[in-house]
ZAZAFI-593495 format. One record per atom (N, C-alpha, C): residue number from 1; atom name; x, y, z. Coordinates in nm, 2 decimals. Example, Ala and Ser with C-alpha at 12.3 -4.5 7.8 and 13.67 -1.06 7.14 Angstrom:
! ZAZAFI-593495
+-----+------+--------+--------+--------+
! pos ! site !      u !      v !      w !
+-----+------+--------+--------+--------+
!   1 !    N !   1.32 !  -0.57 !   0.78 !
!   1 !   CA !   1.23 !  -0.45 !   0.78 !
!   1 !    C !   1.32 !  -0.33 !   0.78 !
!   2 !    N !   1.28 !  -0.22 !   0.71 !
!   2 !   CA !   1.37 !  -0.11 !   0.71 !
!   2 !    C !   1.29 !   0.00 !   0.79 !
+-----+------+--------+--------+--------+
! end
This chain:
! ZAZAFI-593495
+-----+------+--------+--------+--------+
! pos ! site !      u !      v !      w !
+-----+------+--------+--------+--------+
!   1 !    N !   8.20 !  -9.40 !  -6.79 !
!   1 !   CA !   8.29 !  -9.43 !  -6.90 !
!   1 !    C !   8.44 !  -9.38 !  -6.86 !
!   2 !    N !   8.53 !  -9.47 !  -6.87 !
!   2 !   CA !   8.67 !  -9.44 !  -6.84 !
!   2 !    C !   8.74 !  -9.39 !  -6.96 !
!   3 !    N !   8.80 !  -9.27 !  -6.96 !
!   3 !   CA !   8.87 !  -9.23 !  -7.08 !
!   3 !    C !   9.02 !  -9.26 !  -7.06 !
!   4 !    N !   9.10 !  -9.23 !  -7.16 !
!   4 !   CA !   9.25 !  -9.25 !  -7.15 !
!   4 !    C !   9.31 !  -9.15 !  -7.06 !
!   5 !    N !   9.25 !  -9.03 !  -7.04 !
!   5 !   CA !   9.29 !  -8.94 !  -6.93 !
!   5 !    C !   9.27 !  -9.00 !  -6.80 !
!   6 !    N !   9.15 !  -9.05 !  -6.78 !
!   6 !   CA !   9.11 !  -9.12 !  -6.65 !
!   6 !    C !   9.21 !  -9.23 !  -6.62 !
!   7 !    N !   9.24 !  -9.32 !  -6.72 !
!   7 !   CA !   9.34 !  -9.41 !  -6.70 !
!   7 !    C !   9.47 !  -9.37 !  -6.65 !
!   8 !    N !   9.52 !  -9.26 !  -6.72 !
!   8 !   CA !   9.65 !  -9.20 !  -6.68 !
!   8 !    C !   9.65 !  -9.15 !  -6.54 !
!   9 !    N !   9.54 !  -9.08 !  -6.50 !
!   9 !   CA !   9.53 !  -9.03 !  -6.37 !
!   9 !    C !   9.51 !  -9.14 !  -6.27 !
!  10 !    N !   9.44 !  -9.23 !  -6.30 !
!  10 !   CA !   9.42 !  -9.35 !  -6.21 !
!  10 !    C !   9.56 !  -9.42 !  -6.19 !
!  11 !    N !   9.63 !  -9.43 !  -6.29 !
!  11 !   CA !   9.76 !  -9.49 !  -6.27 !
!  11 !    C !   9.86 !  -9.41 !  -6.18 !
!  12 !    N !   9.84 !  -9.27 !  -6.19 !
!  12 !   CA !   9.91 !  -9.19 !  -6.09 !
!  12 !    C !   9.87 !  -9.22 !  -5.95 !
!  13 !    N !   9.74 !  -9.24 !  -5.93 !
!  13 !   CA !   9.69 !  -9.27 !  -5.80 !
!  13 !    C !   9.75 !  -9.40 !  -5.75 !
!  14 !    N !   9.76 !  -9.49 !  -5.84 !
!  14 !   CA !   9.82 !  -9.63 !  -5.80 !
!  14 !    C !   9.96 !  -9.60 !  -5.77 !
!  15 !    N !  10.03 !  -9.51 !  -5.84 !
!  15 !   CA !  10.18 !  -9.48 !  -5.81 !
!  15 !    C !  10.19 !  -9.42 !  -5.68 !
!  16 !    N !  10.10 !  -9.33 !  -5.64 !
!  16 !   CA !  10.09 !  -9.28 !  -5.50 !
!  16 !    C !  10.08 !  -9.38 !  -5.40 !
!  17 !    N !  10.00 !  -9.48 !  -5.42 !
!  17 !   CA !   9.98 !  -9.59 !  -5.33 !
!  17 !    C !  10.11 !  -9.67 !  -5.32 !
!  18 !    N !  10.17 !  -9.70 !  -5.43 !
!  18 !   CA !  10.30 !  -9.77 !  -5.43 !
!  18 !    C !  10.41 !  -9.69 !  -5.35 !
!  19 !    N !  10.41 !  -9.56 !  -5.37 !
!  19 !   CA !  10.51 !  -9.48 !  -5.29 !
!  19 !    C !  10.48 !  -9.48 !  -5.14 !
!  20 !    N !  10.35 !  -9.48 !  -5.12 !
!  20 !   CA !  10.31 !  -9.49 !  -4.97 !
!  20 !    C !  10.37 !  -9.61 !  -4.90 !
!  21 !    N !  10.36 !  -9.73 !  -4.97 !
!  21 !   CA !  10.42 !  -9.85 !  -4.92 !
!  21 !    C !  10.57 !  -9.84 !  -4.90 !
!  22 !    N !  10.64 !  -9.77 !  -4.99 !
!  22 !   CA !  10.78 !  -9.75 !  -4.99 !
!  22 !    C !  10.82 !  -9.67 !  -4.86 !
!  23 !    N !  10.72 !  -9.59 !  -4.82 !
!  23 !   CA !  10.74 !  -9.50 !  -4.70 !
!  23 !    C !  10.70 !  -9.56 !  -4.57 !
!  24 !    N !  10.64 !  -9.68 !  -4.58 !
!  24 !   CA !  10.59 !  -9.76 !  -4.46 !
!  24 !    C !  10.45 !  -9.74 !  -4.43 !
!  25 !    N !  10.38 !  -9.68 !  -4.52 !
!  25 !   CA !  10.24 !  -9.64 !  -4.50 !
!  25 !    C !  10.15 !  -9.75 !  -4.58 !
!  26 !    N !  10.02 !  -9.75 !  -4.54 !
!  26 !   CA !   9.93 !  -9.84 !  -4.61 !
!  26 !    C !   9.91 !  -9.81 !  -4.76 !
!  27 !    N !   9.88 !  -9.91 !  -4.84 !
!  27 !   CA !   9.89 !  -9.90 !  -4.99 !
!  27 !    C !   9.77 !  -9.83 !  -5.06 !
!  28 !    N !   9.74 !  -9.71 !  -5.02 !
!  28 !   CA !   9.63 !  -9.63 !  -5.08 !
!  28 !    C !   9.67 !  -9.49 !  -5.12 !
!  29 !    N !   9.64 !  -9.45 !  -5.24 !
!  29 !   CA !   9.67 !  -9.33 !  -5.28 !
!  29 !    C !   9.56 !  -9.26 !  -5.37 !
!  30 !    N !   9.55 !  -9.13 !  -5.37 !
!  30 !   CA !   9.44 !  -9.06 !  -5.43 !
!  30 !    C !   9.49 !  -8.93 !  -5.49 !
!  31 !    N !   9.43 !  -8.88 !  -5.58 !
!  31 !   CA !   9.45 !  -8.74 !  -5.63 !
!  31 !    C !   9.33 !  -8.68 !  -5.68 !
!  32 !    N !   9.32 !  -8.54 !  -5.67 !
!  32 !   CA !   9.21 !  -8.47 !  -5.72 !
!  32 !    C !   9.25 !  -8.39 !  -5.83 !
!  33 !    N !   9.17 !  -8.40 !  -5.95 !
!  33 !   CA !   9.20 !  -8.33 !  -6.07 !
!  33 !    C !   9.08 !  -8.24 !  -6.11 !
!  34 !    N !   9.12 !  -8.14 !  -6.18 !
!  34 !   CA !   9.03 !  -8.04 !  -6.23 !
!  34 !    C !   8.97 !  -8.10 !  -6.37 !
!  35 !    N !   8.87 !  -8.02 !  -6.43 !
!  35 !   CA !   8.81 !  -8.07 !  -6.55 !
!  35 !    C !   8.91 !  -8.10 !  -6.66 !
!  36 !    N !   9.01 !  -8.02 !  -6.67 !
!  36 !   CA !   9.11 !  -8.04 !  -6.78 !
!  36 !    C !   9.22 !  -8.15 !  -6.74 !
!  37 !    N !   9.20 !  -8.21 !  -6.63 !
!  37 !   CA !   9.30 !  -8.32 !  -6.59 !
!  37 !    C !   9.42 !  -8.26 !  -6.51 !
!  38 !    N !   9.41 !  -8.14 !  -6.48 !
!  38 !   CA !   9.53 !  -8.07 !  -6.40 !
!  38 !    C !   9.51 !  -8.13 !  -6.26 !
!  39 !    N !   9.62 !  -8.18 !  -6.20 !
!  39 !   CA !   9.62 !  -8.24 !  -6.06 !
!  39 !    C !   9.63 !  -8.12 !  -5.97 !
!  40 !    N !   9.53 !  -8.12 !  -5.88 !
!  40 !   CA !   9.50 !  -8.01 !  -5.78 !
!  40 !    C !   9.57 !  -8.04 !  -5.65 !
!  41 !    N !   9.56 !  -8.17 !  -5.62 !
!  41 !   CA !   9.62 !  -8.21 !  -5.48 !
!  41 !    C !   9.63 !  -8.36 !  -5.49 !
!  42 !    N !   9.73 !  -8.41 !  -5.40 !
!  42 !   CA !   9.75 !  -8.55 !  -5.39 !
!  42 !    C !   9.76 !  -8.59 !  -5.24 !
!  43 !    N !   9.73 !  -8.72 !  -5.21 !
!  43 !   CA !   9.74 !  -8.77 !  -5.07 !
!  43 !    C !   9.76 !  -8.92 !  -5.08 !
!  44 !    N !   9.81 !  -8.97 !  -4.96 !
!  44 !   CA !   9.81 !  -9.12 !  -4.94 !
!  44 !    C !   9.77 !  -9.14 !  -4.80 !
!  45 !    N !   9.74 !  -9.27 !  -4.77 !
!  45 !   CA !   9.70 !  -9.31 !  -4.64 !
!  45 !    C !   9.81 !  -9.29 !  -4.53 !
!  46 !    N !   9.78 !  -9.22 !  -4.43 !
!  46 !   CA !   9.88 !  -9.21 !  -4.31 !
!  46 !    C !   9.81 !  -9.25 !  -4.18 !
!  47 !    N !   9.72 !  -9.34 !  -4.19 !
!  47 !   CA !   9.64 !  -9.38 !  -4.07 !
!  47 !    C !   9.74 !  -9.43 !  -3.96 !
!  48 !    N !   9.84 !  -9.52 !  -3.99 !
!  48 !   CA !   9.93 !  -9.57 !  -3.88 !
!  48 !    C !  10.02 !  -9.46 !  -3.84 !
!  49 !    N !  10.09 !  -9.39 !  -3.93 !
!  49 !   CA !  10.19 !  -9.29 !  -3.90 !
!  49 !    C !  10.13 !  -9.18 !  -3.82 !
!  50 !    N !  10.01 !  -9.14 !  -3.85 !
!  50 !   CA !   9.95 !  -9.03 !  -3.78 !
!  50 !    C !   9.86 !  -9.07 !  -3.65 !
!  51 !    N !   9.84 !  -9.20 !  -3.64 !
!  51 !   CA !   9.76 !  -9.25 !  -3.53 !
!  51 !    C !   9.62 !  -9.19 !  -3.54 !
!  52 !    N !   9.57 !  -9.17 !  -3.67 !
!  52 !   CA !   9.44 !  -9.11 !  -3.70 !
!  52 !    C !   9.36 !  -9.20 !  -3.79 !
!  53 !    N !   9.25 !  -9.25 !  -3.74 !
!  53 !   CA !   9.18 !  -9.34 !  -3.82 !
!  53 !    C !   9.11 !  -9.28 !  -3.94 !
!  54 !    N !   9.11 !  -9.15 !  -3.94 !
!  54 !   CA !   9.04 !  -9.07 !  -4.06 !
!  54 !    C !   9.15 !  -9.03 !  -4.16 !
!  55 !    N !   9.27 !  -9.07 !  -4.15 !
!  55 !   CA !   9.38 !  -9.02 !  -4.24 !
!  55 !    C !   9.38 !  -9.10 !  -4.38 !
!  56 !    N !   9.26 !  -9.12 !  -4.43 !
!  56 !   CA !   9.25 !  -9.19 !  -4.57 !
!  56 !    C !   9.27 !  -9.08 !  -4.66 !
!  57 !    N !   9.34 !  -9.12 !  -4.77 !
!  57 !   CA !   9.37 !  -9.01 !  -4.88 !
!  57 !    C !   9.24 !  -8.95 !  -4.93 !
!  58 !    N !   9.13 !  -9.03 !  -4.95 !
!  58 !   CA !   9.01 !  -8.98 !  -5.01 !
!  58 !    C !   8.95 !  -8.87 !  -4.92 !
!  59 !    N !   8.95 !  -8.89 !  -4.79 !
!  59 !   CA !   8.89 !  -8.80 !  -4.69 !
!  59 !    C !   8.98 !  -8.68 !  -4.68 !
!  60 !    N !   9.11 !  -8.70 !  -4.69 !
!  60 !   CA !   9.20 !  -8.58 !  -4.69 !
!  60 !    C !   9.17 !  -8.48 !  -4.80 !
!  61 !    N !   9.15 !  -8.55 !  -4.92 !
!  61 !   CA !   9.13 !  -8.46 !  -5.04 !
!  61 !    C !   8.99 !  -8.40 !  -5.03 !
!  62 !    N !   8.89 !  -8.47 !  -4.97 !
!  62 !   CA !   8.75 !  -8.42 !  -4.97 !
!  62 !    C !   8.75 !  -8.29 !  -4.87 !
!  63 !    N !   8.83 !  -8.31 !  -4.77 !
!  63 !   CA !   8.84 !  -8.19 !  -4.67 !
!  63 !    C !   8.91 !  -8.08 !  -4.75 !
!  64 !    N !   9.01 !  -8.11 !  -4.82 !
!  64 !   CA !   9.09 !  -8.00 !  -4.89 !
!  64 !    C !   9.00 !  -7.93 !  -4.99 !
!  65 !    N !   8.92 !  -8.01 !  -5.07 !
!  65 !   CA !   8.83 !  -7.96 !  -5.17 !
!  65 !    C !   8.73 !  -7.87 !  -5.10 !
!  66 !    N !   8.67 !  -7.91 !  -4.98 !
!  66 !   CA !   8.57 !  -7.83 !  -4.91 !
!  66 !    C !   8.63 !  -7.69 !  -4.86 !
!  67 !    N !   8.75 !  -7.71 !  -4.82 !
!  67 !   CA !   8.82 !  -7.59 !  -4.75 !
!  67 !    C !   8.86 !  -7.49 !  -4.87 !
!  68 !    N !   8.92 !  -7.54 !  -4.98 !
!  68 !   CA !   8.99 !  -7.46 !  -5.08 !
!  68 !    C !   8.92 !  -7.43 !  -5.20 !
!  69 !    N !   8.80 !  -7.50 !  -5.24 !
!  69 !   CA !   8.74 !  -7.48 !  -5.36 !
!  69 !    C !   8.60 !  -7.43 !  -5.34 !
!  70 !    N !   8.55 !  -7.34 !  -5.42 !
!  70 !   CA !   8.41 !  -7.31 !  -5.41 !
!  70 !    C !   8.32 !  -7.43 !  -5.47 !
!  71 !    N !   8.20 !  -7.43 !  -5.44 !
!  71 !   CA !   8.11 !  -7.54 !  -5.48 !
!  71 !    C !   8.11 !  -7.57 !  -5.64 !
!  72 !    N !   8.11 !  -7.46 !  -5.71 !
!  72 !   CA !   8.10 !  -7.48 !  -5.86 !
!  72 !    C !   8.23 !  -7.55 !  -5.91 !
!  73 !    N !   8.35 !  -7.50 !  -5.85 !
!  73 !   CA !   8.48 !  -7.56 !  -5.89 !
!  73 !    C !   8.48 !  -7.70 !  -5.84 !
!  74 !    N !   8.45 !  -7.72 !  -5.72 !
!  74 !   CA !   8.46 !  -7.86 !  -5.66 !
!  74 !    C !   8.37 !  -7.97 !  -5.75 !
!  75 !    N !   8.26 !  -7.91 !  -5.79 !
!  75 !   CA !   8.16 !  -8.00 !  -5.87 !
!  75 !    C !   8.23 !  -8.04 !  -6.01 !
!  76 !    N !   8.33 !  -7.97 !  -6.06 !
!  76 !   CA !   8.39 !  -8.00 !  -6.18 !
!  76 !    C !   8.52 !  -8.09 !  -6.16 !
!  77 !    N !   8.55 !  -8.13 !  -6.03 !
!  77 !   CA !   8.67 !  -8.21 !  -6.01 !
!  77 !    C !   8.63 !  -8.36 !  -6.02 !
!  78 !    N !   8.75 !  -8.44 !  -6.03 !
!  78 !   CA !   8.73 !  -8.58 !  -6.02 !
!  78 !    C !   8.84 !  -8.63 !  -5.92 !
!  79 !    N !   8.79 !  -8.71 !  -5.83 !
!  79 !   CA !   8.88 !  -8.78 !  -5.74 !
!  79 !    C !   8.92 !  -8.92 !  -5.80 !
!  80 !    N !   9.05 !  -8.94 !  -5.81 !
!  80 !   CA !   9.10 !  -9.07 !  -5.86 !
!  80 !    C !   9.17 !  -9.14 !  -5.74 !
!  81 !    N !   9.13 !  -9.27 !  -5.72 !
!  81 !   CA !   9.19 !  -9.33 !  -5.61 !
!  81 !    C !   9.21 !  -9.48 !  -5.63 !
!  82 !    N !   9.31 !  -9.53 !  -5.56 !
!  82 !   CA !   9.36 !  -9.67 !  -5.59 !
!  82 !    C !   9.25 !  -9.77 !  -5.55 !
!  83 !    N !   9.17 !  -9.74 !  -5.45 !
!  83 !   CA !   9.07 !  -9.83 !  -5.41 !
!  83 !    C !   8.93 !  -9.76 !  -5.39 !
!  84 !    N !   8.82 !  -9.82 !  -5.41 !
!  84 !   CA !   8.69 !  -9.77 !  -5.38 !
!  84 !    C !   8.69 !  -9.71 !  -5.24 !
!  85 !    N !   8.64 !  -9.58 !  -5.23 !
!  85 !   CA !   8.62 !  -9.52 !  -5.11 !
!  85 !    C !   8.54 !  -9.59 !  -5.01 !
!  86 !    N !   8.58 !  -9.60 !  -4.88 !
!  86 !   CA !   8.50 !  -9.67 !  -4.77 !
!  86 !    C !   8.39 !  -9.57 !  -4.74 !
!  87 !    N !   8.30 !  -9.61 !  -4.65 !
!  87 !   CA !   8.17 !  -9.53 !  -4.62 !
!  87 !    C !   8.21 !  -9.40 !  -4.56 !
!  88 !    N !   8.31 !  -9.40 !  -4.47 !
!  88 !   CA !   8.36 !  -9.27 !  -4.41 !
!  88 !    C !   8.40 !  -9.17 !  -4.52 !
!  89 !    N !   8.48 !  -9.21 !  -4.61 !
!  89 !   CA !   8.53 !  -9.13 !  -4.72 !
!  89 !    C !   8.42 !  -9.10 !  -4.81 !
!  90 !    N !   8.33 !  -9.19 !  -4.85 !
!  90 !   CA !   8.22 !  -9.16 !  -4.94 !
!  90 !    C !   8.13 !  -9.05 !  -4.88 !
!  91 !    N !   8.11 !  -9.05 !  -4.75 !
!  91 !   CA !   8.03 !  -8.94 !  -4.69 !
!  91 !    C !   8.11 !  -8.81 !  -4.71 !
!  92 !    N !   8.24 !  -8.81 !  -4.68 !
!  92 !   CA !   8.31 !  -8.68 !  -4.69 !
!  92 !    C !   8.32 !  -8.63 !  -4.84 !
!  93 !    N !   8.33 !  -8.73 !  -4.93 !
!  93 !   CA !   8.34 !  -8.68 !  -5.06 !
!  93 !    C !   8.20 !  -8.63 !  -5.11 !
!  94 !    N !   8.09 !  -8.68 !  -5.07 !
!  94 !   CA !   7.95 !  -8.63 !  -5.10 !
!  94 !    C !   7.94 !  -8.49 !  -5.04 !
!  95 !    N !   7.98 !  -8.47 !  -4.92 !
!  95 !   CA !   7.96 !  -8.34 !  -4.86 !
!  95 !    C !   8.06 !  -8.23 !  -4.90 !
!  96 !    N !   8.18 !  -8.27 !  -4.96 !
!  96 !   CA !   8.26 !  -8.18 !  -5.01 !
!  96 !    C !   8.22 !  -8.12 !  -5.14 !
!  97 !    N !   8.14 !  -8.18 !  -5.22 !
!  97 !   CA !   8.09 !  -8.13 !  -5.35 !
!  97 !    C !   8.17 !  -8.19 !  -5.46 !
!  98 !    N !   8.28 !  -8.27 !  -5.44 !
!  98 !   CA !   8.35 !  -8.33 !  -5.55 !
!  98 !    C !   8.25 !  -8.39 !  -5.65 !
!  99 !    N !   8.28 !  -8.38 !  -5.78 !
!  99 !   CA !   8.18 !  -8.41 !  -5.88 !
!  99 !    C !   8.18 !  -8.56 !  -5.92 !
! 100 !    N !   8.29 !  -8.62 !  -5.91 !
! 100 !   CA !   8.30 !  -8.75 !  -5.96 !
! 100 !    C !   8.42 !  -8.83 !  -5.89 !
! 101 !    N !   8.40 !  -8.97 !  -5.89 !
! 101 !   CA !   8.51 !  -9.05 !  -5.84 !
! 101 !    C !   8.54 !  -9.16 !  -5.94 !
! 102 !    N !   8.68 !  -9.19 !  -5.96 !
! 102 !   CA !   8.72 !  -9.30 !  -6.04 !
! 102 !    C !   8.81 !  -9.39 !  -5.95 !
! 103 !    N !   8.78 !  -9.51 !  -5.93 !
! 103 !   CA !   8.87 !  -9.59 !  -5.85 !
! 103 !    C !   8.91 !  -9.72 !  -5.93 !
! 104 !    N !   9.03 !  -9.77 !  -5.88 !
! 104 !   CA !   9.09 !  -9.88 !  -5.94 !
! 104 !    C !   9.03 ! -10.01 !  -5.88 !
! 105 !    N !   9.07 ! -10.05 !  -5.76 !
! 105 !   CA !   9.01 ! -10.17 !  -5.70 !
! 105 !    C !   8.88 ! -10.15 !  -5.64 !
! 106 !    N !   8.78 ! -10.24 !  -5.65 !
! 106 !   CA !   8.66 ! -10.23 !  -5.58 !
! 106 !    C !   8.68 ! -10.28 !  -5.44 !
! 107 !    N !   8.58 ! -10.25 !  -5.35 !
! 107 !   CA !   8.60 ! -10.31 !  -5.21 !
! 107 !    C !   8.61 ! -10.46 !  -5.21 !
! 108 !    N !   8.52 ! -10.52 !  -5.29 !
! 108 !   CA !   8.52 ! -10.66 !  -5.30 !
! 108 !    C !   8.66 ! -10.72 !  -5.35 !
! 109 !    N !   8.72 ! -10.65 !  -5.45 !
! 109 !   CA !   8.86 ! -10.69 !  -5.49 !
! 109 !    C !   8.96 ! -10.67 !  -5.38 !
! 110 !    N !   8.95 ! -10.56 !  -5.30 !
! 110 !   CA !   9.04 ! -10.54 !  -5.19 !
! 110 !    C !   9.03 ! -10.65 !  -5.09 !
! 111 !    N !   8.90 ! -10.68 !  -5.06 !
! 111 !   CA !   8.89 ! -10.78 !  -4.95 !
! 111 !    C !   8.94 ! -10.91 !  -5.00 !
! 112 !    N !   8.92 ! -10.95 !  -5.12 !
! 112 !   CA !   8.98 ! -11.07 !  -5.19 !
! 112 !    C !   9.12 ! -11.07 !  -5.17 !
! 113 !    N !   9.19 ! -10.96 !  -5.18 !
! 113 !   CA !   9.34 ! -10.95 !  -5.18 !
! 113 !    C !   9.38 ! -10.96 !  -5.03 !
! 114 !    N !   9.31 ! -10.88 !  -4.94 !
! 114 !   CA !   9.33 ! -10.88 !  -4.80 !
! 114 !    C !   9.21 ! -10.89 !  -4.72 !
! 115 !    N !   9.17 ! -11.02 !  -4.69 !
! 115 !   CA !   9.05 ! -11.04 !  -4.61 !
! 115 !    C !   9.03 ! -10.96 !  -4.49 !
! 116 !    N !   9.13 ! -10.91 !  -4.42 !
! 116 !   CA !   9.11 ! -10.83 !  -4.30 !
! 116 !    C !   9.05 ! -10.70 !  -4.34 !
! 117 !    N !   9.06 ! -10.65 !  -4.46 !
! 117 !   CA !   9.00 ! -10.53 !  -4.51 !
! 117 !    C !   8.84 ! -10.53 !  -4.49 !
! 118 !    N !   8.79 ! -10.65 !  -4.49 !
! 118 !   CA !   8.65 ! -10.65 !  -4.48 !
! 118 !    C !   8.60 ! -10.70 !  -4.34 !
! 119 !    N !   8.69 ! -10.70 !  -4.24 !
! 119 !   CA !   8.66 ! -10.76 !  -4.11 !
! 119 !    C !   8.61 ! -10.65 !  -4.01 !
! 120 !    N !   8.57 ! -10.53 !  -4.05 !
! 120 !   CA !   8.51 ! -10.43 !  -3.96 !
! 120 !    C !   8.39 ! -10.47 !  -3.91 !
! 121 !    N !   8.37 ! -10.47 !  -3.78 !
! 121 !   CA !   8.23 ! -10.52 !  -3.72 !
! 121 !    C !   8.13 ! -10.41 !  -3.74 !
! 122 !    N !   8.00 ! -10.46 !  -3.74 !
! 122 !   CA !   7.89 ! -10.36 !  -3.74 !
! 122 !    C !   7.87 ! -10.32 !  -3.61 !
! 123 !    N !   7.85 ! -10.19 !  -3.58 !
! 123 !   CA !   7.82 ! -10.13 !  -3.44 !
! 123 !    C !   7.67 ! -10.13 !  -3.44 !
! 124 !    N !   7.62 ! -10.18 !  -3.32 !
! 124 !   CA !   7.48 ! -10.17 !  -3.30 !
! 124 !    C !   7.42 ! -10.03 !  -3.29 !
! 125 !    N !   7.31 ! -10.00 !  -3.33 !
! 125 !   CA !   7.25 !  -9.86 !  -3.33 !
! 125 !    C !   7.12 !  -9.87 !  -3.27 !
! 126 !    N !   7.09 !  -9.78 !  -3.18 !
! 126 !   CA !   6.94 !  -9.77 !  -3.12 !
! 126 !    C !   6.91 !  -9.62 !  -3.15 !
! 127 !    N !   6.77 !  -9.61 !  -3.18 !
! 127 !   CA !   6.72 !  -9.48 !  -3.21 !
! 127 !    C !   6.64 !  -9.49 !  -3.33 !
! 128 !    N !   6.57 !  -9.38 !  -3.38 !
! 128 !   CA !   6.57 !  -9.25 !  -3.32 !
! 128 !    C !   6.51 !  -9.25 !  -3.18 !
! 129 !    N !   6.54 !  -9.15 !  -3.10 !
! 129 !   CA !   6.48 !  -9.13 !  -2.97 !
! 129 !    C !   6.49 !  -8.99 !  -2.94 !
! 130 !    N !   6.41 !  -8.94 !  -2.84 !
! 130 !   CA !   6.40 !  -8.80 !  -2.80 !
! 130 !    C !   6.38 !  -8.70 !  -2.90 !
! 131 !    N !   6.29 !  -8.73 !  -3.00 !
! 131 !   CA !   6.28 !  -8.64 !  -3.12 !
! 131 !    C !   6.25 !  -8.50 !  -3.08 !
! 132 !    N !   6.15 !  -8.47 !  -2.99 !
! 132 !   CA !   6.11 !  -8.33 !  -2.96 !
! 132 !    C !   6.24 !  -8.26 !  -2.90 !
! 133 !    N !   6.32 !  -8.32 !  -2.82 !
! 133 !   CA !   6.44 !  -8.26 !  -2.75 !
! 133 !    C !   6.55 !  -8.24 !  -2.86 !
! 134 !    N !   6.57 !  -8.34 !  -2.95 !
! 134 !   CA !   6.67 !  -8.33 !  -3.05 !
! 134 !    C !   6.65 !  -8.23 !  -3.16 !
! 135 !    N !   6.52 !  -8.21 !  -3.19 !
! 135 !   CA !   6.49 !  -8.12 !  -3.30 !
! 135 !    C !   6.51 !  -7.98 !  -3.26 !
! 136 !    N !   6.50 !  -7.94 !  -3.13 !
! 136 !   CA !   6.50 !  -7.80 !  -3.10 !
! 136 !    C !   6.63 !  -7.73 !  -3.15 !
! 137 !    N !   6.75 !  -7.78 !  -3.12 !
! 137 !   CA !   6.87 !  -7.71 !  -3.17 !
! 137 !    C !   6.88 !  -7.71 !  -3.32 !
! 138 !    N !   6.84 !  -7.81 !  -3.38 !
! 138 !   CA !   6.84 !  -7.82 !  -3.53 !
! 138 !    C !   6.75 !  -7.72 !  -3.59 !
! 139 !    N !   6.63 !  -7.71 !  -3.54 !
! 139 !   CA !   6.53 !  -7.61 !  -3.59 !
! 139 !    C !   6.59 !  -7.47 !  -3.56 !
! 140 !    N !   6.65 !  -7.44 !  -3.45 !
! 140 !   CA !   6.70 !  -7.31 !  -3.41 !
! 140 !    C !   6.81 !  -7.28 !  -3.50 !
! 141 !    N !   6.89 !  -7.37 !  -3.54 !
! 141 !   CA !   7.01 !  -7.34 !  -3.62 !
! 141 !    C !   6.96 !  -7.30 !  -3.76 !
! 142 !    N !   6.86 !  -7.38 !  -3.82 !
! 142 !   CA !   6.82 !  -7.36 !  -3.96 !
! 142 !    C !   6.73 !  -7.23 !  -3.96 !
! 143 !    N !   6.67 !  -7.19 !  -3.86 !
! 143 !   CA !   6.58 !  -7.07 !  -3.86 !
! 143 !    C !   6.68 !  -6.95 !  -3.84 !
! 144 !    N !   6.79 !  -6.97 !  -3.78 !
! 144 !   CA !   6.87 !  -6.84 !  -3.77 !
! 144 !    C !   6.96 !  -6.81 !  -3.89 !
! 145 !    N !   6.98 !  -6.90 !  -3.97 !
! 145 !   CA !   7.07 !  -6.88 !  -4.09 !
! 145 !    C !   7.01 !  -6.83 !  -4.21 !
+-----+------+--------+--------+--------+
! end
């Protein structure tokens, strides 16, 4: 359920995206807010500027939350973002402990606006393989901790 506070913060994320375009960056913006709506951090997409394929604002904020917030605090935050997080960002958000995501455009809506957004190829995968060899360092790590 989207509240009026959610709408206001989502509008701020869209504003960050618009400001990114004005700076020559891609049109994606995000912010992380605490339970009371206080903005904790903001970011926009700097993939082209930084030459870094991971410089999505959602992933930047997930890394910030994982580094700067304890698990309980992170769980109470909401990430507001101008577009639905991609798979890379969704994984980072889940691992960061952020409690909720509110997005404006869905991936399908983004692709309808810019078909190249959905043109990423699927990379073939092979495996699993070498289970006994691969499990040794994993088991050693989790037994030691």
